[in-house]
C-alpha positions in Angstrom: 176.6 106.8 61.3 179.7 108.9 60.3 180.4 109.7 64.0 180.1 106.0 64.8 182.5 104.9 62.1 185.0 107.6 62.8 185.1 106.7 66.5 185.5 103.0 65.7 188.4 103.7 63.3 190.2 106.0 65.8 190.0 103.3 68.6 190.9 100.5 66.2 194.0 102.4 65.0 195.1 103.1 68.5 194.7 99.5 69.6 196.6 98.2 66.6 199.1 101.0 66.3 198.1 101.8 62.7 197.1 104.9 60.7 194.8 105.7 57.8 191.3 104.7 56.7 189.6 101.5 57.8 186.4 102.2 55.9 187.2 103.9 52.6 183.7 105.0 51.6 181.2 107.0 53.6 178.0 105.4 54.8 175.2 106.3 52.3 171.5 106.2 53.2 168.8 105.9 50.6 165.1 106.6 50.9 163.1 103.5 50.0 159.6 103.0 48.8 158.5 100.3 51.2 155.7 98.4 49.4 157.5 97.2 46.3 161.0 97.1 47.6 161.0 96.1 51.3 161.1 92.4 51.0 163.3 92.5 47.9 165.9 94.5 49.8 165.8 92.2 52.8 166.4 89.2 50.6 169.1 90.9 48.5 171.1 92.1 51.5 170.8 88.9 53.4 172.0 86.9 50.5 175.3 88.8 50.3 177.3 86.2 52.3 176.2 83.4 50.0 176.8 85.5 47.0 180.5 86.1 47.9 181.1 82.5 49.0 181.1 82.9 52.8 178.4 80.2 53.0 177.4 77.5 50.6 173.6 77.4 50.8 170.5 78.9 52.4 170.6 76.4 55.3 174.1 77.5 56.2 173.1 81.1 55.8 170.5 80.6 58.6 173.3 80.1 61.1 175.7 82.7 59.7 176.1 85.2 62.6 177.1 88.3 60.6 173.8 88.9 58.8 170.2 89.6 60.0 168.9 86.5 58.3 170.1 84.3 61.1 168.1 86.4 63.6 164.9 86.2 61.6 165.4 82.4 61.4 165.8 82.3 65.2 169.4 81.0 65.2 170.8 84.3 66.7 169.4 86.7 69.3 169.5 90.5 68.9 167.0 92.5 70.9 167.3 95.5 68.7 166.4 93.7 65.4 162.7 93.7 64.6 161.9 90.4 62.9 158.1 90.5 63.2 157.6 93.0 60.4 159.4 90.7 57.9 157.7 87.5 59.0 154.3 89.1 59.0 154.4 89.1 55.2 154.5 85.3 55.2 151.8 84.4 57.6 150.4 84.8 61.2 151.8 81.5 62.5 155.5 81.6 63.2 156.4 78.2 61.8 154.6 78.8 58.5 156.0 82.3 58.3 159.6 81.1 58.8 159.2 78.4 56.1 157.7 80.9 53.7 160.4 83.5 54.4 163.3 80.9 53.9 161.8 79.7 50.6 161.5 83.4 49.5 165.1 84.0 50.3 166.2 80.9 48.5 164.3 81.9 45.3 166.4 85.1 45.2 169.7 83.2 44.7 169.3 82.8 40.9 168.5 86.5 40.5 172.2 87.4 41.2 173.2 91.0 41.3 170.0 93.1 40.9 170.6 96.3 38.8 167.2 97.6 39.8 168.3 97.6 43.4 171.9 98.8 43.0 171.9 100.9 39.9 171.5 104.7 39.5 168.3 106.6 40.4 166.7 106.3 37.0 167.5 102.5 36.7 165.9 101.9 40.1 162.9 104.1 39.5 162.1 102.1 36.3 163.1 98.8 37.8 166.0 97.9 35.5 167.9 98.9 32.4 165.5 97.2 30.0 162.7 99.6 31.2 165.1 102.6 30.9 165.9 101.7 27.3 162.2 101.1 26.5 161.2 104.4 28.0 163.8 106.3 26.1 162.7 104.8 22.8 159.1 105.9 23.6 160.2 109.4 24.6 158.8 108.8 28.1 160.2 110.7 31.1 160.1 109.8 34.8 161.3 111.4 38.0 164.4 109.8 39.5 167.1 110.6 42.1 170.2 108.5 43.2 169.2 109.1 46.8 165.8 107.4 46.4 164.9 103.8 45.8 161.4 103.8 44.3 159.2 104.4 41.3 158.7 107.8 39.6 155.5 108.6 41.5 157.3 108.0 44.8 160.2 110.2 43.8 157.8 113.0 42.8 155.8 112.7 46.0 159.0 113.1 48.0 160.1 116.1 45.9 156.6 117.7 46.5 156.9 117.2 50.2 160.3 118.7 50.3 159.1 121.7 48.3 156.3 122.3 50.8 158.8 122.3 53.7 160.9 124.9 51.8 157.8 127.1 51.3 157.0 126.8 55.0 160.5 127.8 56.0 160.4 130.8 53.6 157.1 131.8 55.1 158.6 131.8 58.6 161.7 133.7 57.5 159.7 136.7 56.2 159.1 137.7 59.8 162.1 136.1 61.5 160.2 135.9 64.8 161.8 135.6 68.2 161.5 132.2 69.9 158.7 133.5 72.0 156.7 134.7 69.0 157.6 131.5 67.2 156.3 129.5 70.2 153.0 131.3 70.0 152.6 130.8 66.3 153.3 127.0 66.5 151.0 126.6 69.5 148.2 128.4 67.7 148.6 126.3 64.5 148.9 123.0 66.4 145.9 124.0 68.7 147.8 123.7 72.0 148.8 126.2 74.7 152.3 127.7 74.5 153.0 126.9 78.1 152.2 123.2 77.5 155.0 123.1 74.9 157.5 124.7 77.3 156.5 122.4 80.1 157.1 119.3 77.9 153.7 117.6 78.5 153.5 114.2 76.8 150.2 114.6 75.1 150.6 113.7 71.4 149.5 117.1 70.1 151.9 118.9 72.5 154.8 116.5 71.6 154.2 117.1 67.9 154.1 120.9 68.4 157.4 120.8 70.4 159.1 118.9 67.7 157.8 121.3 65.1 159.0 124.3 67.1 162.5 122.7 67.3 162.6 122.0 63.6 161.4 125.4 62.4 163.6 127.3 64.9 166.7 125.5 63.6 165.7 126.1 60.0 165.4 129.8 60.9 169.0 129.8 62.0 168.6 129.3 65.8 171.2 127.0 67.2 170.2 123.8 69.1 171.8 125.4 72.2 169.6 128.5 72.0 166.4 126.5 71.6 167.5 124.1 74.3 168.0 127.0 76.8 164.6 128.5 75.9 162.8 125.1 76.4 164.9 124.0 79.4 166.2 120.8 77.8 169.4 119.5 76.4 170.8 120.4 73.0 170.9 116.8 71.9 167.1 116.5 72.6 166.4 119.6 70.5 168.4 118.1 67.6 166.6 114.8 68.0 163.2 116.4 68.0 164.0 118.4 64.9 165.3 115.4 63.0 162.5 113.1 64.1 159.8 115.3 62.6 161.8 115.6 59.4 161.7 111.8 59.1 158.0 111.7 59.7 158.0 111.1 63.5 155.2 112.3 65.8 
């Protein structure tokens, strides 16, 4: 995202013969606990044009082109936007789902600015300042992080997962294996043949092993180019494999 925004600003400044920042703040991503927050975030974000006065009501919002709500309502077409996941929460029949979704969005107008969606990590983990104050009075503690949108249990689960990844990395670093040895170890643990990983077969277990090899190799200090040469692929593919496994890809 940073590369995208930087490239856009450079080209924009060249076209308009200007200098300086176009976007003042860096893009920030936040891990989100899907079950309790997914629909709330969809509604909150899509109501922004109405909240700042760009449109007057939900009906007009349905035709506003600069927000994903218009695509969900079928007034705009964007092949890259997945609308099915949102509408599935409101029914299996499209007409009923659209009506239910639009009603749900409309109900969010009176909520205004949501502190539990925009506040700091602790505020969001406890779903608002009232809960934070109540917990403090009771002496209760909960895990929180500004980079995570979710309840304390969700935050703790992510921390635990990250800790396991660190332990795995430290285990590998004790021996600092060559890429060939590392390939053999990954293949053995993933129950595939080393040569299958190097040949890039598309069987699911092989693909998972290849991604794991890329991630662990990079964590051990190997560059993307080194791993790419060893596997006979591009550096960008190695980087993609490594990051996709970190995000839960298979």
